[in-house]
Structure formats: C-alpha cells, structure tokens
N, C-alpha and C positions, 0 to 999 in steps of 0.2 A: 464584450459582447455589443460594445459601442461601435467598432468598425466590422463585425462578423454579418452585421445583418442591415446592413445600408452599404449599399454599393458606393453611393456618394460620399461618404465618410471613408470607404476603402482606396478610393482613387485619392482624394485627399492625401492619406496618410502616406501612399505609394509616392506621390510626387514631395510632399515634404522629406521623404527617405533620400529621395536621388538626390536632394541638394545638402543633404549633410553627409558629407564622407565618411566621419569618424562612426558615428551610427551605424552605416551602412557596412561599413568594415566589420564592427563589432556584433552584428545581426547575423554575418556569416551567410550572406547569399539569402536570406529569407526577405520575402517581402511583406507578411504582415503578423501579427501578434498573435499567441497562442491562446486558445480560451483556457479560462482558469476552470479547470475541473475538481469538484467538490470531493469526488471519492478516490481518484488516484493520485496519492503523493510523488509519485515519479514526474507526472505530468504537470503538478503542481508547481514544483523547482523550476522547470522549464519555464513555464508560462511567468513565472515571477521575476526569472533572470531575463527572459526576453523585454517584458515591459521595462525593465531598470535600464538596459541598454540603449533603449530607444525612448527613455523618458521624456527628452527635450523635443522629440520629432513628434511625441504623441499632444504636447503641450502646445505646439504650434499649430499643428493640423486641427485638433479642437478650438483654439481661439480662432482661427482663419473661418471655420466653418461657424462659430458665434457671431463673427462680426457680418456674416451674411445673411443671418438671422435664425440660424438653427437655436430654439432654444434648449433643447436637451444637450446640445453640446457645450452651451456656457454653462449649465448646470454641472457638468463633468468637469469642466476646467474648476468651476469652483472647488468641486469637492476633492480634486488630486492637487491643487495649488494650495497646500496646507502642510505646514511642517509635520502634523502628527501623521499625515499619510505618507510622507517622504521616509520618515526614520523609521515606520512600522514595517513599508516596504524594503529598506535595505535591510531590516534585523532580520525580518522572516527569509529574504533570500541567503542570507548569510549561515544562519541556525540550521535550515532544512538541507542544505547542500551536502553535509556529510552523509544524512539520511538517505540521500539520494541512491547510492549501491546497494543499500541493504533494502529499499523498495524493490529496487529491480529484481534481487533476491529473492525477495517473497513472492512476487508477480511471475517468476515462472512455474510453467508447467510442472515441471520436476523438481523439486526443492528438498534440500538437506536441513532438516529442522535444528539440529545440534550446530550445524554452520550457520545457521541463521543465529542462533543465539550467542556464539561466541563473535559474531559481526555485531551484533546487538551489544554486547560488552562493550566493544573497540567503539562503536560512536557514541556509548554514554559516557566512557573515560574521557573522549574528546571532548563533549559537551561541559564534563564538570571542571577538566583543565581550563578550557576556555571562559567557563564562569567566574573562575578565581583569577583569572589573568586580567587587571585592569587594562593592559595593552590591548587587549582584544576587543572591548567595547569602545576604548578613545578612538580606536580606528574606525569602527562601525558610526561611532558619531561624527567623527570628523568628515567620513564620507556623505553624510546625509547632510550636514551642514554645506559642504561644498556642493552640492548638489540642489539644496535651495539656495544659496548664493546667486547662482547661475539665472534663477529663474526668480529673484527677487522676493522670496520666501525666507523670514528671518525665522531664526531657531527660538521659538517661544513654548510655553506650557498651558494646558488647558485652563481656564478660569476655575479655580479651587472653589467650590460650595460645601458649607459645613455637613449640607443633609444629602451629599451626593452620594450615591449606595451601587450606582452602575459602572462606576470607572474607579480606578486606583487613584487614591490621593495619599502616597506617602509622603510623608515631608521631605524635602529637598531644597537645597540653597540655591541649586543654578539648574539651567535647564537639562545639561549633562546628567546631571545627578538624578533629577526627576525620571527623565525616561529610561534609566537606568534600573531604577528601583520599581517602577510603575509596568516597563512593557519588557525589557530585556531580562531580566532576571525571574519573573513570572512565566515568561514563555520557555525559557530552559528548562526550568524546573518541571512545568506541565510535561514537556516533552520527554524527560528522561522517566518521570512517573507512568506515563503512556506507555513507552518501551518496556520499562521493568515488569508491568502488569500484564502485558500482552503475549510477551516472550520470554524474558528472565524467569518470571514467577512460574513458568510452565517447564522449566529445563527436566524437573524429574518425569514427567509424562513424557516428553519427548525421547527419552532415555529407551524407551521401549524400541526405539528405531533400530536398536542393536539386535534385536531380535530377527530382523531380516535376515535371511540366509548370507546374503554376502557379506554385512556387517558383523557376524559372530564373532572373529577374531578380536572383537573390542568389547566383547562381553565379560566383564569380570564378575568376582564375588560382591564387591561394592554394588555395581551395576544393578544384581540381580537382586538384590537388598531392597535398594531405591525402587524398582518397578514393583517389587512385591508390597511395600509400602505405600506407594502410591496409588495401585490399581485393586489393592485389597479389597476394597469393598464392592468392586465389580465385577470380580472374577470367581468362579465356583471353588477354587482350591480350599479346604479348610483351614491351612496354616502354611508356614513357610517353605517348611520341610517338603510339602507334596508339590509347592510351586518350583522349588529349586530341583528335584528329580525330575520334573516334566521339562525342564531348561536341559538338564544333562542330557537325558534322550533325544530331544529336538538337535542339540548338538552335534550327538552321535551320527544321527541320522544324516545331516549334511556334511558330516565326514565322510561319508561311504560316497554321496552322490556328488559328480562334477559340476554339472549345471545348476548355478545356484543362482534363485532367483534376486534380484536388485532392488524390488520395489513394493512397497505396502500391497497395492493391488496382486501383482503376481504372488504374493507370500500367501495370501488368503486362497488363492485357486488352488494352490499346491497341497493343502489341507482339506482331503477330500473327504476324509471320516472325521469329525468333530471331536468325538469320544476319545480320539487318542490324542490331541492337543487343544482341550477347551479352553484352559486359562491362556495359552498364548495365543490363539485365534482372538480372544475376547480382548485381550491387549492391543493387538493390531488392528482389530476392528473398531476399537475404541479411537486409535490413534489417526486412523484414517478419515474418521468425521470430525477431525480436529485440523481444520485447515489454518495456516498461519497468515493468512490473509483472506481477502473477501474478492480475488480476482477469479477463481473458479465459478463464483456464484454469479459475478458480474458476466462470465462469459457464457453461461446457461441464459440469462436474461438477453443478451444480444445474439445468440439463437434464435430464441422467441422472438424478437423483434423481427428477425430478417424471415421468419417462416408465416408468422401470421401478420401480414399487413393490410392494408385497408383494402386491397382487392379480394383478401381472403380472410375478411373478418368472421364468415361464418362457421368456421373448421372448427371442428369438435375437439373437447380435451383430449382424446382418446388418439385421434389421429396426430394432433400436435405433438402431443407426447413422444409417439412413434418416431414420426418424423425429425423431431429433437435428437432423439436418440442416434438415431440414422446421422444426422449432420455434424452430432459431436464427436463420435467415433466412426466417422468414417473411414479411418485407417485400418479399421478391424474386419476380418473376413466374417461372414454371417452363414451358418449352415443351413443353407436351406432346405434339406431334408427335417433338420431337427422342427424348423418353424414350422412347416408342412403338418408335420405329424401331431406338433402342440395343439395346432388351431384344430385338425382333425377330431383329436380327443375333446375337445370343446372345454378346454382350460385357458382362454384367453388372458395373457395377463401382460397386455399390450407387447413391447418388445423386450422388456426388463430382462427376462429369461436370457437372452441371448446374450447380453453383457454382464452376467454373473460370473 
C-alpha cells in the first residue's frame, strides 16, 4: 500500500528497480509490487513472492524517501528492517506456495469437489513431510539469514517476557530453534488443520457429486451408503432401502438417455417433477449450496459494485437485483414471452424465475 497510493514512492521504486539488474530479472518485467489481498490466497502468494524478490529494492527506495523527509517511509523501513519480518516473509512464501494450485482450482467457476479433496490431501501430505524434514526448515532459515546479512539485520529473537501471552515463548537455545518452534511449526499445523476442516472433513458430502448423470459410473454401493449416512437427516427417505431404490431408478433413467447433464445446476433442471426423485433432488440442492470457496460470493459483490456506483446510488433493491442477475448470467438466453406473461399476471419475482 505504501507504493500503490503514492506516485512519488512508486516513481522512486521504479527508479531503484532499474538500477538493480538481479531484482529486475527476478520480477519478470513487472514494474510494481502486488497488493496483498486479504481474501484471495492465490493472489497472496504472488504478492509475497514479488515482495521477497525485490526486498532490497523496497529497502533502498524507502530509505531514500526517508532521507528526503518522508516520515511514513521511515516508519516502513523500521518495520521491515527486522529479522522477525524477514523470517516470517520467507516462511509464509515457502509454506503457501504448494497451496497455490489448490487455490486456483477452488476459485474456478466450474470445480470438481472430489478432485479438490484429492489435491487437498496431496498438499497436506507435502506439508507434513516438510514439517518432519529438518533440512526444509534449515533452508528457510538460511535464506532468511542471508537476506538479513545483506541489509545488516542480525538473526535475533524477541525479548522473552514471563507474562507475555500474545506471542509464542516456547523455550529455545538458538534463534533457528526459536523461530522453528514459534513460527514455522504452528503455521504449518494451522494450515493443515484449516485444509482438513474446510475440505477433507466434507468429503462424504461431496460424494453426492456422483449423483450427477455424467458421473454415475463412479457411484458404487459403498458411495450410496456414505451419501445416505451423510444426508439422512435432510432427505425425506424413511430408510436406506428407499433411498437405494430411488438411486437405482435414477441410474436406469440415464442409461436410456444419451445426453447427460454434467453439472449440479443442469441436473436440478432435469428433475421437473420433484415427486419422482425427491431424495436425489435434495442431496444435489444441498451440495449446490456448499461452495468450496468464497469466490462466487465475491464475484457477486464485484457485480454489485460495478452496477451501483456513486452516480447510481439511488437505485432500488429490486432493480439492482435484476440487473445483477442479467450481468452475472449474461451468457444465458432469456425467454421474453415468459417474462412478459409473468409480469402480466402480476406475479413479479424480480428476474429470479428466469434462471430457475
């Protein structure tokens, strides 16, 4: 943010970058830092990597600005010229890099939830192997010390206070051991726990994806049992046998039809009579409301921001919702006759009925 909102600082950064051939090559033709996004992990890794590559350029730029009387630049220099900042930067960039492909998969508009769970398990295995491998931490710490040495920052530990409760104070004999116990290991453990709680633990719910007609080949007796045990309290079926019979009729139906839906939304549209497949409809409906990430919600917020600007601040909620639906689903065709007849019957439901 120090460079994004100041043309003077950005110009100084670009001038310093031109003088540093190694940093310029590492930046790969980029001329400015990436903003650290608080909600998108995919962009966060890129921001950390870019900052790490041009750490020296940032230091020299801010130092020159501080010498010219920029008080904020002086405070920024004091903040990043600390070993705790350097070791945290190097550690975060290393640990989050394996998570980047998984983040890209989860942020896609079309995503395979079961494939996301498999990739999540692979990332967790990598993190656990690196956690138990001392050479991985030794390389991270050595890189941190190397960066600190270039900028006259010694490898130190924070002052340990007996009553300090807001910072890790695990006992350690060396700075390397201290930062491993209080930074690296807790960070890796927290990341593994979050991945497990958000994805792996919901694998049984994601198994309902096999009810999609194009995925029925992977629907086994064991999978049917898992689906029933997971959704048993949410579906109208009185017992497992009733659910299994409905699934068998569902499979037989799509063995006859050639054109099979490949998404959850398309599958719901194919069930025109809810009395025929109420349990399958409910399972897919619940799964459709369980996004693997918050990207879809963020896209809707972006749509709202583009529609309701400062020049259109008086737009009503009904009109804004209708325009948002039209903008978000602009690739879909709208039956004008159905829209006209709906409003003629005085049953306005905004435009939601168009996309049902």
